[in-house]
C-alpha positions in Angstrom: 20.8 40.3 32.4 21.0 39.8 28.1 25.1 39.5 29.0 24.7 36.5 30.9 21.6 35.0 29.0 24.0 35.3 25.8 27.0 33.8 27.9 24.3 30.6 28.8 23.5 30.8 25.3 26.9 30.2 24.1 27.9 28.0 26.9 25.3 25.2 25.7 26.1 25.6 22.0 29.7 25.3 22.8 28.6 21.6 24.4 27.1 20.6 21.4 29.9 18.2 19.7 31.1 19.7 16.4 29.6 23.6 17.4 33.0 25.3 17.6 34.7 23.0 14.7 31.5 24.1 12.3 31.4 28.1 14.0 35.4 27.6 12.4 34.4 26.4 9.4 32.4 28.8 8.8 34.5 31.6 9.6 37.4 30.5 7.6 35.0 30.3 5.1 34.1 33.9 5.7 37.5 35.3 5.7 39.3 33.3 2.7 36.5 35.8 0.4 34.2 32.1 -0.1 30.3 33.1 -0.9 28.9 31.4 2.3 25.5 32.1 3.6 23.2 30.3 5.7 20.0 28.9 3.3 16.9 28.5 5.2 14.3 25.6 4.8 16.6 23.8 1.9 16.3 20.4 3.7 12.1 21.2 4.3 12.1 22.1 0.4 14.7 18.9 -0.6 11.9 16.4 2.2 8.7 17.2 0.6 10.5 17.3 -3.3 11.5 13.9 -2.1 8.1 12.6 0.0 4.9 15.1 -1.0 2.0 14.9 0.4 0.1 15.5 -2.4 0.7 15.0 -6.5 -1.3 16.3 -9.7 -1.1 13.8 -11.6 -2.3 13.3 -15.4 -3.5 9.9 -17.1 -1.0 10.1 -20.6 -1.8 6.3 -21.4 -4.7 3.7 -20.9 -3.5 0.0 -21.8 -6.7 -2.7 -21.5 -4.9 -6.0 -19.6 -7.7 -8.1 -19.3 -11.6 -8.5 -19.7 -11.3 -6.8 -16.0 -8.3 -5.1 -15.8 -6.1 -1.6 -17.0 -3.0 0.2 -16.6 -3.1 4.1 -16.4 -0.2 5.5 -17.2 0.3 9.0 -14.8 2.5 11.3 -15.3 3.2 14.6 -13.4 1.2 17.8 -15.0 4.0 20.1 -14.7 5.7 17.9 -16.7 8.4 17.0 -14.5 9.6 13.9 -12.6 8.2 12.1 -10.0 9.2 11.5 -6.6 11.2 7.8 -6.3 9.8 4.7 -5.1 10.5 1.7 -3.9 9.2 -1.6 -5.7 5.9 -2.7 -4.1 4.9 0.9 -3.1 1.3 2.4 -3.6 -0.4 5.9 -4.0 -3.2 6.8 -2.9 -5.4 8.1 -5.7 -8.1 10.8 -5.1 -11.4 10.7 -6.1 -14.9 12.8 -6.2 -17.9 10.8 -7.2 -22.2 11.5 -6.8 -20.7 14.3 -4.5 -18.4 11.6 -2.1 -14.8 12.3 -2.1 -12.9 9.4 -1.3 -9.8 7.3 -2.0 -8.0 4.0 -3.0 -4.7 2.9 -2.4 -3.1 1.6 -5.7 0.1 -0.6 -5.9 2.8 1.0 -8.9 3.8 -1.6 -11.5 6.2 0.4 -13.3 9.5 0.2 -12.5 11.7 2.9 -9.8 14.2 2.9 -12.0 11.8 4.8 -14.6 10.4 8.6 -12.8 8.6 9.7 -16.2 5.7 8.2 -14.9 3.9 5.5 -12.1 1.2 2.9 -13.9 -1.6 1.9 -11.9 -2.8 -1.6 -12.3 -6.5 -1.1 -11.6 -9.0 -4.7 -11.6 -12.5 -4.1 -11.4 -14.0 -4.9 -7.6 -17.2 -7.1 -7.7 -19.7 -4.0 -6.2 -16.7 -1.4 -5.9 -17.6 2.6 -6.1 -14.3 3.5 -7.1 -12.9 1.0 -9.9 -15.4 0.6 -12.2 -15.4 4.7 -12.4 -11.5 4.7 -13.3 -12.4 1.6 -15.7 -15.0 2.7 -17.5 -15.0 6.5 -18.2 -11.9 8.0 -16.9 -10.1 9.6 -20.8 -6.6 10.0 -21.2 -6.1 13.6 -20.5 -7.9 13.8 -17.5 -6.3 14.6 -14.5 -6.6 13.6 -10.8 -5.0 14.2 -7.3 -3.2 11.5 -5.1 -0.5 11.0 -2.6 3.1 10.6 -2.5 4.2 7.2 -3.0 3.9 5.2 0.7 3.8 1.6 2.2 6.4 -0.6 3.9 5.7 -3.7 1.4 8.8 -3.6 -0.1 12.7 -5.3 -0.1 14.9 -4.3 2.4 17.4 -6.4 1.2 19.6 -5.8 4.7 17.1 -8.0 6.0 15.4 -10.8 3.2 18.5 -11.3 1.5 18.1 -12.2 -2.2 16.4 -15.4 -2.6 12.4 -14.0 -3.1 9.1 -15.2 -3.2 6.2 -13.7 -4.2 2.9 -15.5 -4.3 -0.1 -13.1 -5.8 -3.6 -13.6 -6.2 -5.4 -11.7 -9.1 -4.3 -7.6 -9.2 -1.4 -8.8 -6.2 0.8 -9.1 -9.4 0.6 -5.4 -9.9 3.7 -4.8 -6.7 5.2 -8.2 -7.9 5.9 -6.6 -11.2 7.3 -3.8 -10.2 10.0 -5.7 -8.2 11.0 -7.9 -10.5 11.7 -4.7 -13.3 13.5 -3.7 -10.7 15.5 -6.6 -9.7 16.2 -7.4 -13.3 18.0 -3.8 -13.7 20.1 -4.5 -11.1 23.5 -5.5 -10.4 22.8 -8.6 -7.8 23.0 -12.0 -7.7 19.3 -12.4 -6.9 16.8 -15.4 -7.0 12.5 -13.9 -7.7 10.0 -17.3 -7.8 6.5 -15.5 -8.6 3.9 -18.0 -7.5 0.8 -17.0 -9.2 -3.0 -17.5 -8.3 -6.0 -16.8 -10.6 -9.0 -17.8 -11.5 -9.9 -17.3 -15.4 -7.5 -17.8 -17.9 -8.5 -15.1 -20.0 -8.2 -12.4 -16.8 -4.7 -13.1 -15.7 -2.8 -9.5 -15.7 0.4 -9.4 -16.9 1.0 -13.1 -18.4 2.7 -12.7 -21.8 5.4 -10.6 -20.4 6.3 -12.0 -17.0 6.5 -15.9 -19.4 8.7 -13.7 -21.9 11.3 -12.3 -18.9 11.0 -16.3 -17.0 12.5 -17.2 -20.1 15.5 -15.7 -20.2 16.0 -14.9 -16.7 17.4 -17.9 -15.1 17.0 -16.0 -11.9 12.9 -15.6 -12.5 11.2 -18.4 -11.6 7.1 -18.6 -12.9 4.6 -20.7 -11.5 0.7 -20.5 -12.6 -1.9 -21.1 -11.1 -5.7 -21.7 -12.1 -9.0 -22.5 -9.6 -10.8 -22.7 -12.7 -12.1 -22.4 -16.3 -8.8 -23.7 -17.9 -7.8 -24.2 -20.8 -6.3 -27.1 -23.1 -2.7 -26.0 -23.7 -2.0 -24.2 -19.7 0.9 -25.6 -18.5 0.6 -24.5 -14.9 -0.9 -26.4 -12.0 -5.0 -26.3 -12.1 -6.7 -26.1 -8.9 -6.5 -24.1 -5.3 -2.7 -24.2 -3.9 -2.5 -26.5 -1.3 0.6 -27.0 1.3 1.5 -30.3 -0.6 2.4 -28.2 -4.0 3.6 -25.8 -1.6 5.9 -27.7 -0.1 6.9 -29.0 -3.5 7.6 -26.3 -4.9 9.9 -24.3 -2.1 12.7 -26.1 -0.9 14.5 -24.7 1.8 11.3 -22.9 2.5 12.7 -21.7 6.0 15.1 -19.3 4.9 13.2 -17.6 1.8 11.7 -14.2 2.2 7.8 -13.6 1.3 5.4 -11.5 0.0 2.2 -12.0 -0.4 -0.3 -10.0 -2.1 -3.9 -10.4 -2.7 -7.9 -10.9 -1.9 -8.3 -11.0 2.2 -8.8 -14.9 1.5 -5.8 -15.5 -0.8 -3.1 -13.5 2.2 -4.7 -15.3 4.9 -4.8 -18.6 3.0 -1.3 -18.3 1.8 0.0 -17.5 5.2 -1.5 -20.1 7.1 0.3 -22.8 4.4 3.8 -20.6 4.7 3.4 -20.9 8.7 3.1 -25.0 8.4 5.7 -25.0 5.9 8.1 -23.8 9.2 8.4 -20.2 8.1 8.6 -17.8 10.8 6.2 -14.5 10.7 9.4 -12.5 10.2 9.4 -13.7 6.9 6.6 -12.9 5.2 5.1 -9.7 4.3 1.1 -9.2 3.4 -0.1 -6.4 1.7 -3.5 -6.5 2.1 -5.9 -4.8 -0.7 -8.5 -3.7 1.5 -10.9 -4.4 4.2 -12.4 -7.7 3.4 -15.7 -7.8 1.7 -17.8 -10.2 4.0 -17.1 -9.4 7.8 -19.4 -11.7 8.6 -17.3 -14.6 7.8 -14.6 -13.1 9.9 -13.5 -14.6 13.2 -14.6 -13.2 15.9 -17.6 -11.3 14.1 -20.6 -11.8 16.8 -23.0 -14.3 15.0 -26.8 -12.4 15.9 -25.4 -9.3 13.3 -26.9 -9.6 10.2 -24.9 -7.6 7.4 -29.0 -5.8 5.8 -28.9 -4.0 9.8 -28.1 -0.5 10.2 -26.7 1.2 13.2 -27.0 5.6 14.2 -23.3 6.9 14.1 -22.7 10.4 15.9 -19.8 12.3 14.9 -18.9 14.5 18.2 -21.5 17.6 18.0 -22.3 17.1 14.5 -25.0 14.8 12.1 -26.3 11.6 13.2 -26.1 9.4 10.6 -27.5 6.3 9.5 -24.7 3.2 8.8 -24.4 0.0 7.4 -23.2 -2.8 9.4 -21.7 -4.9 6.8 -19.7 -0.9 5.6 -16.5 0.2 6.7 -17.1 2.9 9.1 -14.4 4.7 6.6 -17.1 4.6 3.9 -19.9 6.2 5.7 -18.4 8.6 6.8 -17.2 10.0 3.2 -20.7 9.0 2.0 -22.0 11.7 5.1 -19.4 14.4 4.0 -17.1 14.0 6.3 -13.1 13.2 4.9 -10.7 11.7 7.6 -7.0 11.2 5.9 -6.1 7.9 4.9 -3.7 5.7 2.7 -3.9 1.9 2.9 -7.8 1.1 3.6 -6.5 -2.1 5.3 -6.5 -1.6 8.7 -2.2 -1.0 8.4 -0.9 3.1 8.0 -3.3 4.2 10.7 -4.3 7.5 9.0 -7.5 7.1 9.2 -7.9 6.3 12.7 -11.0 7.8 14.8 -11.9 7.8 18.6 -14.5 5.6 20.2 -16.5 7.4 22.1 -19.0 4.8 22.6 -20.8 2.3 21.3 -18.9 -1.1 19.9 -17.3 -2.1 16.4 -15.8 -5.0 14.6 -12.4 -5.3 13.3 -11.1 -8.0 11.4 -8.2 -10.1 13.0 -5.7 -9.3 10.4 -6.0 -5.4 10.8 -2.6 -4.0 12.2 -3.9 -2.0 15.3 -1.3 -0.7 17.4 -1.9 -1.9 21.2 -1.9 1.9 21.9 -4.3 2.4 19.6 -6.9 0.1 21.5 -5.9 0.9 24.8 -6.9 4.8 24.2 -9.8 3.8 22.5 -8.6 4.8 18.9 -10.3 2.9 15.7 -9.0 2.5 11.9 -12.1 3.6 10.4 -11.1 1.7 7.1 -11.5 -2.1 9.0 -14.2 -0.4 12.0 -17.6 -2.1 11.6 -20.3 -0.7 13.7 -22.5 -3.5 15.4 -24.3 -0.9 17.8 -24.8 2.8 17.7 -21.5 4.5 18.0 -20.3 8.1 18.9 -17.0 9.3 17.4 -14.3 11.8 18.0 -12.4 12.4 14.2 
């Protein structure tokens, strides 16, 4: 019986394309005295080194960028180089505050050509839980755990081409800066146009560096917008980006590739303008900066539900707790001691999904929830706002 099984196994292996040749090559190396031996697990080790699930980082430097923004320069605790990343990607930074274990995604603003450190550019979020701590309390030498680099918001030369436009709002300039540094260090014949919108002149991140780079690189164009307080020496556009101005700035708009990153209202506004210019959705990449701050102004929100309302959340056979209607379910779970793996916190990556057993939640239209998740009752807790009592399964 054993002989028959061995023969069957041999026959199956011999039917695999390339197996016989590999065996002959192995025998040749052994017969010629080569130091040949099987090394198991090397592929997995290599994958883990390039795409680690967790990193241990230390704050090496803190730079003040504007009145509301700082850049944290993070290095590996063990002194080794950090894993490679593509310009535009982010890491998820884990933080424990007031007994709550949570995480926030921050785009890497430094060049992917320098793996000695990751630079995270962090802007104070109004009513934020984590950003005030990172800006006000973190000191040089402090250590954090993070995810490895992740995200699909990056340049793909095979499909995107090299006529590129980045529309950034506020701290959405962080991934644009990483892309810009990457392009300027390459030998590709690219054209990179950053259209940068802000509210106040004293709160424009990286503006001196951007202006300097635009003055010395003909293939990099910088266009500035300020919507509120504007000084007399400001040479950019005043007011909000509109269709007419965007049409003037972009010649042959449908043929370019667009990257959009900023607050949710900015992303929606820019996406609509590009659509009106005839740009197909496949030529637009949008990176969201978290859930909408006001779900009640989003399309589809039930008008009868006030943000001040509280509902009950039952977690399987575990506890039941009160949750605010206007707060993402993920935040409520973390506050009550449940840590759910997460990354983007904007509805894209699906790591934080949980099973909705009963009740109703609201998710904004731009949340990228897969059809299969909707069909089988999975919700992305980072952009799910409970509007009735619910029961979930983690």
